[in-house]
N, C-alpha and C positions, 0 to 999 in steps of 0.2 A: 517634663513627666507626662505620663499619659494618664488621664482619669476619663470617667463616664460623666455624661449628663443623666440625671436621673430624675422620674416623675415625682412631683411634690404637691398633691391636691391636684388642681387645676393648671399648674404652672411646672416649670422644670427647674430642677436643682444643679447646683455644680459645688462639690465639697471643695474645700480649700486647706491643702495639707499644712500641718503647724508649722513647717520650717517656711513656708510662701507667706503664711498670714504674719510671722514674726517680722520677717524681711520687710513685708509691706506696711508693716506698724498696725495691722488691723484685727480687731478681737470681736467677739460677737456682739452683736448691737452696733457696730461702726457703720456709718454712712457712705456710700460708695455710689459713683457714679458709672452707669452702665451704656454703653453705647455700641454702635457698629461702626467699622472703617473699614470700606474697601471689602466686605464681607467677613471682617474680624470681628470677634467680641472681644470688646475691652472693658475691664473691671478697674476704677481708678479709685483710690481712697480719698475721701473729701476732707480735708484738713480746714477745721475752722482756725481763725486768725485770733491770737492773743495778744492783747495790748496792755501795754503800761502806762499808766499816767503820766509818770515822769516822761517816758519816752516820746509820747505825744506833745507834751507841753516843750519839749526840748525844739520842735518843729514850729512854735509859734515866733514869727519875726515882724517887726515892723510893716514889711511888704506885704504880708498876708492877714494882718490883723484888721477886722472889721470895725466900723463904728458900732454904737449902742443900735438896737433894732427896737421900734416901738412896737409894743404888743398891745396896745389899747389901754384903756383907763383900769384902774385896779379894781379887782373884786374881791370882798372879804375885809380881811384885817391885814394886807400886805403892808409893809413899811418901805416907802423909797427915800 
């Protein structure tokens, strides 16, 4: 699809057609990574990872479980 770069204040702007935005799963306010590779302008959506506590805890094994860590004397009314 051919489109045009337009002036937007002191910068330039590029309109993304709705069908492209839907396919790339981006919407207004989405964070993107903008880069130039071999003279080509690349726009890539940034995805934030979502974690579930249950999935993270399944990865805890005796081999990667560390000992308690001393953090110093208690301050305030902590109970140990």
